[in-house]
N, C-alpha and C positions, 0 to 999 in steps of 0.2 A: 485602638489597640483593646481597650477595655470598656465594659459598661457597668454601671453600679446595681448591685442587686437589689431587688425588693425586700421588703419584711426585715431589714437588718442585715441582710447578707454582706458580707465583705466583697469590695471590689477585688475580682481576680481574673487571671490570664492563665488559662490551662496551657502548658508547654509540654510537647511531646519530643523526646528523643535527646538529640543528639548534641546539643550545645556547639554548634557551629558560630563561631564567632567572626565576622565578616570581617575581620580584624579592624577595628574599630566598631566593632558591632558586637551587641550579646545576643543577636536572634540566630539567625540559619538554624544549623543542626540540630538545635534541641526541638524536639517536637512539642508544639504548643497545642494544647487541646482546646476544648468547646470555651466560649466566651462566655456562657451562659449557665454554668454547672451550678447548680444549687448547694455551694459547699459552706457549711457553718462551722467557725471556729468555736469551741466550747467555752463557757464563761468568758465571753466578750474577747478570745484570743488566747485563751489558756494562761492567765496571768500566773507569774510564780512570786509574786511579791511577799508571800507568806511562806514561802520555800526556804528554809533554812539552810540548804545545801548551798546557796547563792551568797551567803553572811560572808564567806571569804573574799568573794570578789570587792564587795564594799570596804572590806578591812584593808586590802590591797590599795583600793583607791585612796581612803583615808592616809594611809602611809605614803603614797606619792604625795597628796596634798601637804602633808606636813612636813615631809623631809626632801622633797625634790628641791633642787638648788634655785630653779626657775619657775617662772608662772606657768601653770598648765591649763591648756584648752579642754575644758570638759565635754565639749562636743566631740572633739578629736578623740579622748578617752573612750566615750561611749560607743562612737563607729568603730573603733580599734576592738571592743570588748564584743561587739555584736559579730563584727566579721570574724574573729578568733573563734566565737562560739560555732558559729555555722561552718567555718572551715573545718573545726573539729570534729564534725561529723564524719570526716573522712572521705565524703563523695564530691567528687569534683565538678557536679553539675548542681549542687545544691549551693545556692551563691546568695551573697546580701548586695543589694543595690542602694548604693547612696541617691541623693536627689538627681545628681548628673548623670549617673552610670542609667538609673533608672528611666530618664527622659531619653537618654541615646538608646535603650531597650525599645521605647515606644516608638522612635523614632525610626528605626531599624526594622519595624514590622510593616512601615511603608516601602521598605525597599531604598531608603535613601540612607547615606551616612559619610563621614568623611575617614578615609583610611587609605590603606595601601591597594585594596582591591582583592581578598582572598577570604575562603572560607576555611576555618582550622577546627581541629577535633584533637581527639587525645588516642594515642596509640602507643602502648608498652610505656606507659607514663612520659611521654613525651609529646610535644605539641607537633600535631602532622597535618601538613597542607592538604585539604581537601579538594578545594577546587581554586585556582588562579583564574579571574575573569578575564577573557580575552580583551586585550586592550588597556587594562590596568596598569598602574605603576608597577607593581607585583609581577605581573606578566611580563610587562617590558623589560623588566630589570632581571628576567630570567628564572623566577620562580615557578615551579611547576608541581603538580599534584604529586604526594608521595615524598615532596621534601619536608624536613623536620627543621622547626626553629628552635635552635639550641639557645641563644641569647639574644637579648634586646637592649641597645646600648651597653653591651659587654657584660651584663648581668645574665647568668644562667638561671633557666625556668624550668621547671619540671612540668609533666602534663597537669599534675594536680593544681599547678599554679598557674595555669593557661589564662584567667580572669586577669591576674596581676599582670602577665605579659601584654595582654591586649590593652589594659588602661595605659602601659607605656607606649605602645606602639600608636596609639589613638591620639592625637594632637591636632594641632591646626595646619588649617590647608597651606599647601605649599611650603611646609618645613619638612627638613628629612628626619629618618630615624634610620639608624644601622642595626641590621639583623644578622645573626651568624646562622647560616643554614648549613645543613648536611645534605648534600644532594648525591645520591649514587654513592655515599660512603665518604663524601670527600668534602671538608668543612671550608666554608669561604665567606667571608663577610659583604654583605651587599648594603648599600646606603639608597633608600629609596625617599622618594619626595612624596608626603601624603597629598591627597586630591579629593575633592568632593565627587563622589560615586553615584550616580542613579542606574539602579537595574531595571532592565525591560525582562519581565520575568517569563514571559510566553512569547514566543518566537515561531513562525510557521513558514512552510514552503511546501511546492510541490516537488515531488522527485520522481524520476523514470516514467512520467507521462499520467500515472493513474494512482501514484501514492502520497498521502499527506503525510509530513513530517513536521510534528509539534515538540519543540523544546521548551522544557521547564527550568528555571534557573533555581527558584526557591518556591515555598510554600507562603506566601506572604498574603497580605488582604486582598481579595477578589481573583486569585488567582486561579481557583476552579471556572469561575464566570469567563476569565479571559480564555481559557482552553476550551470550553465550550464554544465561544464564539469563533475561536479558531477553527475548530474542527469543522463548523457549520459553514465556515467561508471555505475552507477545502472541499468539503462535499460539493459546494455549490460550482467548485471548479472543475469536478469531474472525478474527485478522490473515490476509490473505490476499497482501499483498504488504508490503514494507519498507523504511524510509529509515534510512540509517546516516548520522548527521549529523556531520561531521567539522569543521565550520567553526569556525575558530577553535582546533583543536586542533593544538598546538606539537609533538608528539611524545612521546617516552619510549622504553620499552625494546623492543627490536628482536624480541625472543622475542614479547611481547605483540603485537605487528603482524602477526607470522608467524600466531600462534595465532589473532588476528582473520581474518585472509583465509582461513585454512582452512576457518572456517565455511562458505565459498562457493567454494571452489576444489577439485576433485578431490584425493585423495590422491595424492600422490608427484610433482604438478607443481610447478614452481619459483614460487616466491613471489617471490623477490629472488636477485641473486648479486651479489657484491663482488669488486673487485678491488685487491689492494694494490699497493707500489710494485714488486715484482718480478714483476707481472701474474699472480700466483697467484689463481685463482679458487675462490671459494667458494660452494656453492649452498644455499640455504634453501628446503626442499621442503614442501607443504602436507601436513599431518596428515589432512586431510579432515573433513568436518562434516555436520550435518545440515539445512542450508539452503541446499545446493549446487541450482542450477536455480530456486531461489526468486525471484519477481520484485522487484527490488532497485534502488534508487536511491541512489547516495552524494552527499552535499551537501558542497560545497568553497568556500572562499573563500580571499583571501590570507592568512589565517593559518593556515591549514592546512599545516603543515610536517611534514618529517622522517618519522617514524612513519607518520603521516596518509598521506603520499604514497606510501609503500611500499603500505599497504591499495589506496590508490585506483589506483595505478599497474598492480598485480597484476589488481583487478578489471576495469579498463579494457581490458589487454591481452587477458583472456580473454574480453570481452564479458560478463561476470557481473553488470554492473551497469551502468545509465545515470548518467553523470557531469553532474550540474547544479548550477551557480553561478557562481562566479567561479575565474580561473587561480591555483593554489595558489602558495605562497610560493617553493619552489624550492630546497630544501636536499637535495644527494645526496650526502652525505661521512658516513664512520663513524667513530666515535671508540670507544677502549677506555681505561678506567680501571684504573692498576695501584696495589696499595699499595707503598708505599714508605716507607723511615725507620720513624718510630715513629708510627704510625697515621694517615699522611699518604699522599696520592693525586697521580697524575699522568695528566691525561687528555690523550691524543695520537690525532691525526686519522690513520686507520691505512689508511683505502681510500675508495673510490668504491663506491657501489652503483647497480645496473641493473634494471630492470623484467624481466619475464621476455622482452620483446621487445628487449632489450638498450638500453632507453632510459635515459641519465642524466640527471635534471632540474635538475640543479645550476645553479642560477642561472637557470633557465629555467621551472621549475614544470609542473604537469598542466593543460593546456586541458581545459574541461568539454566535454561533448558538447553540452549546451544551455547556453548564456551566459544568465544571468539574474541582474540588479543588484537589489539591495534597493532601496526607495523613498527618495529623497533625504529625511534628516533623520528617518527612522524611528527610534524609540528602543526598546530593549528594557525590560520582555519581549516579545520576538517570539512571536506566536501564529498560528495559521491565517488570522486575520482580515488581519494586516497584513504577515506575512512571505511576498512573493513567490516566492522561491526554493522555500521548503515547497511553496507552492500548487502550482508548476508538478511538483514532485516528486510529490504528490498526484494531480497530472492525468494524468501519464505511466503510473503504476500503474493508475490506474482503467481509462484508455483499452485497456492490456494485459489487464487481467481480464476485458473486456466480451467 
């Protein structure tokens, strides 16, 4: 997930966007950026040991040690103080990871975790389900995209407390967890048994004879390579047009998003750029690929977020694809994760990102070129027979191939 920088640079993971937590995961919807960005923390990390404004913190520590009636765990005090300081920033995507959480974050980048099998985000300061993975414990229990998680084990959590809720939802494989869900305005309790979940991030099939359909679940390690290989296999089978299905894809590594977009965008063209608090601009350029100019449709829905929106935004701006489906989630900010302390980490929102035409979709989402709703009440597995969005994508491609 990360590699150590040279010349004393810190170990970092750049994260982009949306912070989906694969319930039991800290990965997902956050868009995570380049693994090798030359970021230097000033003065060894910006030490505040000489900052008198923090004297109050140590005064409180001394009072607790002198007056509290039981023994105090200094490590627990320190972690609580750090988490409190990070939480006080007021950004739900800026988070401190202790050792266990940081290891889970790294594991999640490989697409494996123990949980209930959903991706979650934040909407209206509530925890919202972005994607329940088909066949997962959550899906089998009836959880669907758009449901709100109001309580975990009877305790209410706001959207800004998503990480706390996720840490409770996580747990031992085979053990149950009870969630209070709001589904279509109706509240109900669901008890779900946690399981070990391995995601197959890229799936492909031929549809309607000459159309290749590639589905991406997340942007984890090697996802772009898997997409390229899937596209090549479909081409060898006779595909003349392609559908890139990003529905329910909450995001992941920025590098993987750039490499995926590069398959369809000319080398050297901007895929996206970021602006930090000092308005410093950083551009991410296409590496070029073998499918530039190929007939392409991208499928989006309200669960498409973060890295998915990077890809869709670039392809839309360059008119390299027709966007079909529903408006995307709308997450246009970037995080970085720094190693701190003893194998711990802090994830910080560091910039906004923009499509090649300078569009920031944070809170807005990407509007499809052709809006298509799924039939009311349609259930997975979606197929060419019941998936109206997929049907429209096929229709558009076949019309263009005639």
